[in-house]
N, C-alpha and C positions, 0 to 999 in steps of 0.2 A: 628648589630652595638655594640655589648657588647665586653668585654674585651677578648683577645685571651688567651687561657690557654694552656700550654704544656702538654698534656695527659700522656705523658712519666712520669710525676712527680707522677702521681697516679696509672698508670697500670703497669709500670716496678719496678722491686724490690729495688728502692732506698728509704731508709727509711726517714721519716720526722716526726717532733713534732706537733701534734694537739694543738693548742693554742686557748685560749679562746679571746673573742673580746677587752678585756681590754689588755691581754698580746700582742695581734697582733698589737695593736695601740702602745703600749711602744716600742715594738721590732722594728717596721716599722720606728719610730721617732728615735730610737737609731741608727739603721744601716744606715739610710739616713743622719744622722747629722743635723735633721730638726733645722731651727733657722729662726729668722726673722732679717733682717738688714735694720733698718730704717722702711719703709714700705713694703719693699720686702720679701716675705715668699720663703723659699730655702730649697730644699732637693737635695741630689746626692747620688744615691742607687746602690749598687752592692753587693748582699748578699753572693756571694761566696767570702769566706775569704782566699783562697789559694793566696800566694804570687804573683804568675805569672798572676793571675786573678783579681788583685786589681784594683779598679776603675781608669780608665784613663781620667775621665770627670774632668773639674775644672769650677768654675764660680768666678765672680768678682762683688761686688756691692760697689760703692764708690761716693762720692760727692765730689766736688771741685768748688771753686771760679775763676771767670774770672776777667779780667782787671777792668771790670766796677762794680766788686762787687756781681753780680749776681752768685747764687749758682747752678751748673747743676749736674745732676745725671747720672752715666753710669753704665750699667749692661752688662756683658759679660759672655757667656757660650763657653767653649773650648772642644770639644770632641776629644781627642787623640786616635792615634792608633800607633801600634808597639813598643810603649814604652812611658815613662813618662818625657824623656828629652826636647822634642820639647812642649809639653803641658805645662810642669811647665814654661818654659823659656817664652812662648807666655803669659800666664796668669801674669807673673809678670811685662813683659816690654812692651807690646803692649797697654794696658790701660793707662800705664805713658806716653807713647809717644803720645797718642791720646790728654791727658789732656795738655800737653806741648804746643803742636801744637795749641790748642783751647785757651790756656792762651795767646799765643803769637799773636793771631789774634786780629787786631784791627778793623775789619769790619765783625761783625757777621751777616751774611745773611743766609738763609736755604740753598742756593747753596754752600756758603762758607763752611757750616758745612759738607754737603754731600761730597765736594770735599777732605775736610781733612780726613774723614773717610776712603774713597777709597784710597786715596795716602798713608796714614799711613799703612794700612794693606799690600798694596803692596810693600811699603818701607821696612817694617819689614821684609816680607818674603824673599825680595831680599838681604837683610842684612845677613840672615842665611846663603845662598849660598856664599856671598862675604867672610864672615868670614872662611869658610871652604876652598874655593879656595885660600886665602891668604897664607895658610900654606902649600898648595900643589904645585909640579911643575906644569908647564902648561901642558894641556893635551897631546900636542905632546910629552913630555919628560916623561910622566909615563911609557910607556913601556920600557923605558932604566933603570929603577929602579927594583931592587929585591923586592920580597914580604918582606925580612928582612928590607930592607932600608925604605920601606914604613911604615912597623911595627913600626919602631922606631920613625917616624914621627907622627904617629897617636896615637898610645898606650903609651902616655906619663904620664900615671896615677901616676907614682912615683914623677913627677915634678909638680903635681898640677891639671893635666889632662884637662888643656884648649882644647888642640888640639883634644883630644879624644870626649869631649863633643860638640864641633863645628861640628865634623864629624856626630855624633848621631843626633844632630839638623836636620841635611840635610836629614837623612836616614828616621826619623821617621816623623809624620805629625800630623796635628790637624785642625779641623774645627773651625769656629769661627762665633758667632752671637752677635751682639752689639745693645743694645736699649739705646739711649742717649735721654734725657729730658732737657728742660730748666725750669727757675723757674715757679710755676705754672701750670707745665705740659701743656703749650701752644702749644708746638710743639714737635713731636716725630721723631727721625730718628732711621731707621733698618738698619743694614749693615750686609749682611749675605754672608759667604763663606763656601759651603758644604752643608750638609743636615740636619742641625738643624731648628728649627721651631720657628716663632713668629707669634702671633695673637692678634688681638684687638677684645676685647669684647664691642659692643655698647649695652647700654639698651634701650631696647623700650616697648611697650605694650604688645608684645607677647612672651618677655622673651629677652635673650642676642642674639643679631646677631652676628656671628664671621666674622672677616675681617681678613683674611690671609695676612701677611705682608712680608713672607720671600720667596725666591726662592729655589727650591730642585734642588741642583746641583748635579745630579747622572745622570748616564746612562740611568735611567727609563724617564728621562724628554726629550720630544721630541725636544725641542729647544737646549738643551745640546748636544743632539746626532747630530743634523744638525750642530751646531757650530763645534764640533769636526772633523766630516768628512769633512767639508769645509776647515778647517785649516790644514788637513793633507790628501790632494787628493791622490788617488792612494794607500791608505793604508787600504785595507778593515778589518783588524784586529785591527785597533785603538780601537774598541769596540768589545768586544767578551762576549758574555752572558750578555751584559750590563755593562760590566766594562771596565774600561781603560786599554788596552793592555791585557784584560783578567784577570785583578788582582784586580784593586781598585775600590770601587764602587763608591766614589765621584769624581766628575770632577774638582772641585775647591777646593782648600785646601792651609793651610801654611805649609811648609815643604815638605815631598816626593819628594825630589829633583831627587832621581832615575827616575823618571818620567820628570823631567825639565831639566837634565844636560844630555850630550852626553853619550852614553853607557859606554865608556872607564873608566868614573869615578866609575860605578858599578863594572865593570870586575876587576879593578886594585885597587880600594880603598875600597868601601862599602863591597865588598865579604871577605875582611879581618877581618871584625867586625860580620858578620852574623854567626849564629850558622850553624850546618849542615842542619838541618831541613830548616832553612830559606833561606840558601843559594840553596838548591833543589828548593824551590818555585821560588826564584827570577829567576833561570835559566828556568823555565818553561815559562816565558813571556818576559823576558828582550831582547830577539833576535828581537822582534817586535818594539825596540825602534830605529827608524831610524832619525826622524826629531823632537827631542823635542824642546820646552816643550808640553808636552800632558795633564798637569795639569796646570789649571789656578790660577794666584792670585789675580785675579781682583774681587772684591766682587760686589754684587748687593746693591745699597743703596737706601732707600725709605725715603721720608720726607711726613709727614702727619701734616696738621694743626689741631691740637685737639681742639684749642679754638672754631674754627667755627663748628666743629663737634658736639661738646657738645650741641648745641641748637636744639632742635627738629623743623624739617622744618615746622611743623605746628604750631610752638609756634607764638603769635601774634606779637612780636617783639624781636630783639636780647637782649633786656634788661630784659626780662621776665625770670627772674632767676628760678621761679618754673618749667619751661619747661627744665632745663638743664638735660642732660642725664648723667647716670652713665657710667664709662669706667673701663675696667680692661685690663691687659696686662700679657699674657702668653708666656714665653720662655720655650723652651725644647729641648733636644737632641732626636736624632732619636730613641733612646731606648723607648721613651714613645709611640711613634707611632707604633712600633713593638708589644707592648702589645695589639693592636687593630685589629678586624679582617679586617677592610676595610680601604682601603687607602683612603685619602680624608676626613675622618670624624673627624680627630683628633682634629680640632679646635672646632667642635660643641660639641664633646664628653666632651672635658675638660673643656670649659668654662662653658658649662651648669652645669657641677659636680661641679664646684668651686663656682660659683657666688650666687646661691640662697640656702640658708639654711646649709650652712658650718657647720659640727658637730665637728669641732676642729677649733683651733685659727690660724692655719697654713693651708692657701688656699692650697699651694703646696703640703703639706702633703696630705689633702684630694684627691687631684687629683691621687697622687700616690698610696694611697689605694684603691681607685676606680679602678685604672689600673690593680692592682695585683688581682682583684676579687672581690672586694667592701664587699659585705653582706655573700659572699660564703666564710666562716670560714675555710673549707677544703681546697679550691684552694688556699687562701692567706697563710695558714699556709705552704703548700707544696712548694709556691714561696718563702717564706721567709726562711724555715728551711731545705729544703731537703738536703741531704748529698751526692752531687755528686762533682767529680773531675773536670769535665768540666763546663763552664760557661752555665747556664740554661736560662739566660736573658742577654740583653745588658745593658751597664752603663745607667743610666737613670737619667738625671738632670732636674729639674723643677724651675724656677722662675715664681712666680705670685704675682701680687699686683694690688689694686684698683687706679686708677689715678685720 
């Protein structure tokens, strides 16, 4: 149940710099951009500084008022892949869309908020495809255009690059997980699309009880596998080695429209922007694209009544505030889960490592340090300073707070 460590870092001939405990604490904080926004502790970590390996995670923490004057809080983590265009755009625009719809809502009920979260994520993703398709000929006419003619449409970087960016946002992708709370943290909504994590820690006599809040939308999940095969009957290669069409690990995401649009858009448009290696990879699986979409943009949304959960069921009455239980919220990308040996223990390990006796002021930073090796300075030093060209760990973003 301990942290997973890439033994190659110690036993293969890649140099690293041994650091003291204080140096490690300082370097991890610096590389992760550790900070606290309001009551939310935040880190986002990728120690490989080579430009093509730069961190593709993003996170947002903000508060906003509704029509009735109440102030709500939104936290979101985006785990991008294949580039920065989609994840940057999603982090900038999706939270604002959710805020605008909530501010326009005159009947704030739990089910209304859940519907707003689900619909807004879906609408945002569909807008990415709509924007790209609006600048392209209909799919039936794509074959009539030469590569040069299509290049003139999509590679308009000399005139602002709006078309180019719109196409890239379709080709790339990102997961998203959102936590929304109302005043007093009386209610919590979690919307998840992809394989990031959220868990609630509920304090009890025997420590902190972890309550998983998010679904894992990947080919490893039996429910997702069943859904995909049900939606694509007669296509045995819709999942290969647990990946959609043999390529993408997540089964739900924003973007990734090469899995959502007919194959002709990949063959005639997207291929014009891929590198040689990327194009070779795409060709290794795109022939399986027969009945898109294969990737869903429908999130799982969960609502919790935190107000009622705060009171210990053994309390004498609901007004006995001495029995009120502590709560904490953990959100993270799958990079944190990858640092541990056993799947399914992520909530227990992280919540238990953060809540009691945090040795620094930032709970997210304490969780990250523990995941990198904890008290083993040699392991942590290697994870932080090893000199390798390839990425030796996934981008890892953590948000943590007491509610």
